[in-house]
C-alpha positions in Angstrom: -10.6 14.5 -2.2 -8.8 17.5 -3.9 -9.8 18.1 -7.4 -7.3 18.5 -10.4 -7.8 21.9 -12.1 -9.7 21.8 -15.2 -7.8 24.5 -17.1 -4.0 25.3 -16.7 -1.6 26.8 -19.1 0.3 24.0 -20.9 4.0 23.5 -20.2 4.5 22.8 -23.9 2.9 22.7 -27.3 2.8 18.9 -28.0 2.7 19.6 -31.6 6.3 20.4 -31.2 8.1 22.6 -34.1 11.0 23.6 -32.0 14.1 22.0 -33.4 15.6 21.2 -29.9 12.4 19.3 -29.0 11.9 17.0 -32.1 12.8 13.3 -31.9 16.4 12.9 -33.0 17.4 10.9 -35.9 19.2 7.4 -35.0 22.6 8.7 -35.9 22.0 12.0 -33.6 20.8 9.7 -31.0 23.9 7.3 -31.1 26.2 10.5 -30.9 24.5 12.0 -28.0 24.4 8.4 -26.4 28.1 7.9 -26.7 28.9 11.6 -25.4 26.7 10.7 -22.4 28.2 7.4 -21.8 31.8 8.8 -21.9 31.3 12.5 -20.5 33.1 14.0 -23.3 34.5 12.8 -26.7 36.2 14.5 -29.8 35.0 13.8 -33.2 37.7 11.4 -33.9 36.8 9.2 -31.0 32.9 9.3 -31.9 33.7 8.3 -35.7 35.8 5.5 -34.2 33.2 4.2 -31.7 30.2 4.6 -33.8 31.5 3.4 -37.1 30.3 6.5 -38.9 32.4 8.5 -41.2 34.3 11.5 -39.8 32.4 13.7 -42.1 29.0 12.5 -40.9 30.2 12.9 -37.4 31.1 16.7 -38.3 27.6 17.5 -39.6 25.7 15.5 -36.7 28.0 17.3 -34.1 27.4 20.9 -35.8 23.8 20.3 -35.8 23.6 19.1 -32.2 25.5 22.1 -31.0 23.4 24.5 -33.1 20.6 23.0 -31.5 22.2 23.6 -27.8 22.4 19.9 -27.1 26.3 19.8 -27.2 28.8 21.9 -25.9 32.5 22.6 -26.8 35.2 21.8 -24.0 38.8 22.9 -24.0 40.9 21.9 -27.0 43.4 19.1 -26.2 46.8 19.8 -27.8 48.7 16.7 -28.9 52.3 16.7 -30.2 51.3 17.1 -33.6 48.4 18.2 -36.0 45.5 20.3 -35.1 44.3 20.0 -31.3 41.1 18.0 -30.8 38.1 19.6 -29.3 35.9 17.5 -26.8 32.4 17.9 -26.9 30.0 17.3 -23.7 26.2 17.3 -23.4 24.9 20.7 -22.6 23.2 20.5 -19.0 20.7 23.2 -20.3 20.0 21.2 -23.6 16.9 19.5 -22.1 14.9 18.8 -19.1 12.5 16.2 -17.7 10.2 15.4 -14.8 10.0 12.3 -13.0 7.2 11.4 -10.8 7.3 8.3 -8.2 4.0 7.2 -7.0 4.3 5.1 -4.1 1.9 3.4 -1.2 3.0 5.9 1.1 4.4 9.1 -0.9 4.9 10.6 -4.1 7.8 12.7 -5.4 8.2 14.9 -8.5 11.5 15.7 -9.5 12.9 17.8 -12.4 16.4 16.8 -13.8 18.6 18.4 -16.6 20.1 16.6 -19.7 22.9 15.3 -17.3 20.5 13.7 -15.1 21.2 16.0 -12.4 18.4 17.0 -10.0 17.3 20.6 -10.2 14.5 20.5 -7.7 12.1 18.2 -6.2 8.7 18.0 -4.3 7.5 15.4 -2.1 4.0 14.4 -0.9 3.2 11.9 1.9 -0.2 10.1 2.6 -1.6 7.2 4.3 -2.8 5.8 0.9 -2.7 7.1 -2.6 -5.8 8.2 -4.4 -5.7 9.1 -8.4 -7.3 12.3 -8.4 -5.2 13.9 -5.6 -2.0 12.6 -7.1 -3.0 14.0 -10.5 -3.5 17.5 -8.5 -0.3 17.1 -7.0 1.5 16.3 -10.1 -0.2 19.3 -11.8 0.8 21.8 -9.0 4.3 20.2 -8.8 5.2 20.6 -12.4 3.7 24.3 -12.4 6.1 25.0 -9.3 9.1 23.3 -10.8 8.9 24.6 -14.1 9.5 28.2 -12.5 13.1 26.7 -11.4 14.3 27.2 -15.1 14.2 30.1 -17.5 11.1 30.4 -19.2 12.8 30.5 -22.7 13.7 26.8 -21.8 10.4 25.4 -21.0 10.2 24.1 -24.7 13.1 22.0 -23.9 11.3 19.7 -21.2 11.2 16.4 -23.0 8.2 15.1 -21.0 7.3 13.3 -17.6 8.1 9.8 -16.7 5.9 8.1 -14.1 7.2 5.2 -11.8 4.2 3.6 -10.4 3.4 0.0 -8.9 1.2 -2.0 -11.2 -2.3 -2.9 -10.0 -2.4 -0.1 -7.1 -6.0 -1.2 -6.4 -4.7 -4.4 -5.3 -2.4 -3.0 -2.3 -5.6 -1.3 -0.2 -5.9 -3.8 2.4 -2.2 -3.6 3.0 -1.9 -0.2 3.2 -4.8 0.4 5.3 -7.0 2.0 2.9 -11.0 2.1 3.4 -12.6 -0.7 1.7 -13.2 0.3 -2.2 -11.3 3.4 -2.0 -8.5 2.5 -4.3 -10.7 0.8 -6.7 -10.6 4.5 -8.2 -7.4 3.2 -9.8 -9.0 0.6 -12.2 -9.5 2.4 -15.3 -7.5 5.5 -14.3 -4.7 6.5 -16.7 -2.8 8.9 -15.0 -0.3 9.1 -17.8 -3.2 10.0 -20.2 -4.5 12.6 -17.9 -1.3 14.5 -17.2 -0.6 14.8 -21.1 -4.0 16.1 -21.6 -3.7 18.4 -18.6 -0.3 19.6 -19.2 0.8 19.0 -23.0 3.9 17.1 -21.8 4.4 13.5 -23.3 4.0 11.1 -20.6 6.0 7.5 -20.3 5.1 5.0 -17.4 7.1 2.2 -16.0 7.0 0.2 -12.8 8.2 1.9 -9.9 11.1 -0.4 -8.9 11.8 -0.9 -12.6 12.6 2.7 -12.7 14.7 2.7 -9.5 16.8 -0.3 -11.2 17.2 2.0 -14.6 18.4 4.9 -12.5 20.9 2.3 -10.9 21.7 1.4 -14.4 22.2 4.8 -15.7 23.8 6.7 -12.9 25.0 4.1 -10.7 26.8 0.8 -11.0 25.5 0.2 -14.4 29.1 0.5 -15.8 30.5 -2.2 -13.5 28.3 -4.9 -14.2 26.8 -6.3 -17.5 24.2 -8.3 -15.5 22.8 -7.8 -12.0 19.8 -8.3 -9.9 18.4 -5.4 -8.3 16.4 -5.1 -4.8 14.7 -1.9 -3.7 13.4 -1.9 -0.1 10.6 0.7 -0.1 7.3 0.4 1.6 6.9 -2.9 -0.3 10.1 -4.6 -1.6 10.5 -4.5 -5.2 13.2 -5.0 -7.8 14.5 -5.4 -11.5 16.8 -7.1 -13.7 19.5 -5.9 -15.8 20.9 -8.1 -18.4 23.6 -7.3 -20.8 23.8 -3.6 -19.6 20.2 -3.1 -20.0 16.8 -3.3 -18.3 14.8 -6.5 -18.9 11.2 -5.6 -18.3 9.8 -8.7 -19.6 6.5 -9.6 -21.6 4.4 -7.4 -19.7 6.7 -5.0 -18.1 6.7 -6.8 -14.8 9.9 -8.7 -14.9 12.0 -8.4 -11.8 8.9 -8.3 -9.7 11.3 -9.6 -6.7 8.7 -8.5 -3.8 6.5 -11.1 -5.2 8.7 -13.9 -5.0 7.6 -16.9 -3.1 9.4 -17.7 0.3 8.6 -20.4 2.5 7.9 -19.5 5.8 6.6 -21.7 8.9 4.9 -24.3 6.9 3.2 -22.0 4.5 4.1 -19.7 1.6 4.6 -16.3 1.8 6.3 -13.5 -0.4 9.4 -11.4 0.0 7.7 -8.2 0.4 5.7 -9.6 3.6 9.1 -9.8 5.3 11.6 -7.5 3.6 9.6 -4.4 3.4 9.4 -1.2 5.5 5.7 -1.9 5.8 6.6 -5.0 7.9 8.8 -2.7 10.2 5.8 -0.3 10.5 3.7 -3.0 11.8 6.0 -4.1 14.1 6.6 -0.5 15.7 2.6 0.0 15.6 2.3 -3.4 17.6 4.8 -1.9 20.2 2.7 1.3 20.5 5.6 3.4 18.6 5.0 6.0 16.1 5.7 4.8 12.7 5.9 8.5 10.9 9.8 8.5 11.3 10.0 5.8 8.3 9.0 8.1 6.0 11.7 10.1 6.4 15.0 8.6 4.9 17.4 11.3 6.7 15.9 10.6 10.2 18.2 8.6 12.6 16.4 5.5 12.8 18.4 4.2 15.9 15.8 5.7 18.1 13.7 2.5 17.0 15.4 0.7 19.5 15.5 -3.1 19.5 12.6 -3.2 16.8 15.3 -2.2 14.1 17.6 -5.0 14.5 14.8 -7.4 14.9 13.6 -6.2 11.3 17.0 -6.3 10.0 17.4 -10.0 11.2 14.3 -11.0 9.5 14.7 -9.1 6.3 18.1 -10.0 5.7 17.2 -13.6 6.1 14.7 -13.5 3.3 16.9 -11.2 1.0 19.5 -13.8 1.3 17.3 -16.4 0.0 16.0 -14.3 -2.6 19.3 -13.7 -3.9 20.2 -17.3 -4.1 16.8 -18.2 -5.7 17.6 -15.5 -8.3 20.9 -16.7 -8.9 19.6 -20.1 -9.7 17.9 -18.8 -12.9 20.5 -16.2 -13.9 24.0 -16.1 -13.4 24.2 -12.7 -12.2 27.4 -10.7 -11.6 26.1 -8.8 -8.8 23.1 -8.3 -6.5 22.5 -4.7 -5.6 20.3 -3.7 -2.8 19.0 -0.1 -2.2 16.1 1.5 -0.7 14.3 4.3 1.0 16.2 3.7 4.2 19.2 5.6 5.7 22.5 4.5 4.2 24.0 3.4 7.5 20.9 1.1 8.0 21.1 -0.1 4.4 24.9 -1.0 5.0 24.1 -3.1 8.1 21.3 -4.7 6.3 23.8 -5.6 3.2 26.3 -7.0 5.7 23.7 -9.2 7.6 22.5 -10.6 4.0 26.2 -11.4 3.1 26.8 -13.4 6.1 23.6 -15.4 5.8 23.9 -16.1 2.1 27.2 -17.7 3.0 25.3 -20.1 5.3 22.7 -21.2 2.7 23.0 -24.4 0.5 24.9 -22.7 -2.7 25.4 -26.2 -4.3 25.3 -25.6 -8.0 25.1 -21.8 -7.5 27.8 -19.2 -8.0 27.0 -16.4 -5.5 26.9 -13.0 -7.0 28.7 -10.0 -5.4 26.3 -8.4 -2.9 26.5 -4.5 -3.0 24.8 -1.2 -2.0 23.2 0.9 -4.6 24.5 4.3 -5.2 21.3 6.4 -5.9 19.3 6.0 -2.8 15.8 6.9 -2.1 15.3 9.1 -5.1 16.0 6.3 -7.4 12.2 5.9 -8.5 11.6 9.4 -9.4 15.0 9.6 -11.1 14.8 6.6 -13.1 11.2 7.8 -14.1 12.7 11.1 -15.4 15.1 9.5 -17.7 12.2 8.0 -19.6 11.4 11.1 -21.6 15.1 11.8 -22.3 15.8 8.1 -23.9 12.6 8.4 -25.7 13.5 11.8 -27.4 17.3 12.1 -27.6 19.1 8.9 -26.5 19.3 5.4 -27.5 18.6 2.3 -25.3 21.0 2.1 -22.3 22.4 -1.0 -24.0 23.9 1.3 -26.6 25.5 3.3 -23.8 27.7 0.7 -22.4 28.4 -1.5 -25.7 32.0 -1.5 -26.5 32.1 0.0 -30.1 34.9 0.2 -32.7 
């Protein structure tokens, strides 16, 4: 087991002091959130949408521009009066790290203030161990920090971590030696990273983080409410209500992988039949190498007859999960994404749509079933947004709320 370095240079000083890294006041966050939502806005539109006075907006915008968070766009000239000057987020105004910790791989991504990916580093493994992943995170942060100018390092808002809850409970399913993953019990990787790097750290369930990425960068503007399925090593999901993530009492709402499914007279879970892990088991049983499944850019067509068999089974159970979810909340859409090639995702979705139509839908209005737009990187990207929202923006709900 690799050991995390005991002494490393901190990326930033958590005591702060730099104006661009301080936690923004509510009205400043509101202005930034509205500009982020609409791409660019002039002062008059911000005042109208926010309910703030034109004078207040002017003061805020000057402050945000001075801090390097807003940029002036080309003036827009009307027929009368002074031209309006749209303001947009400065891509180099802030940065953030996002780390996805999965059962088979980890990824660290660096994004800018617009959520654009600057660079990423990925690591695969047979099963996750905490100290290995801590060392990976520290090394990855150092390497990715070199991708931006040294003077911009204080603009890094922090690191978000998307991680399955209770990882030690998955030891048997991922084939880890008995007791090896018990190391996760009592291990707080968020706290460890804060101490080692000086970056503020935020944690969220990995599938919820993926759902957050779809909400913020994907189809979030299209639907007020949707149920989200992410097909990874194990299936998971999330719930969006009123344009905002609903994480529930313990942060585990939308744990769709654990949804009970009736099978051959006994009760299983969705993750037992709609996960890449199930496809992996099928390949191993047939004497095939499942390593290809860890590369979403690979051509899975070489998997032969095993792939359509898995799609048939997975679509059966995803269809049942969509109908079951819709009986609880009247979702507008069911969005399916995952760590699988896009052409395979499209086939899976078309099969799922066909099978939902054959289920008993009495009393249920079926949601629109669509593919997600973010893809495999959704978990890391969603995690990376956590520090930006914490420091600069308001809850996603404000980004989509009609104002004024």
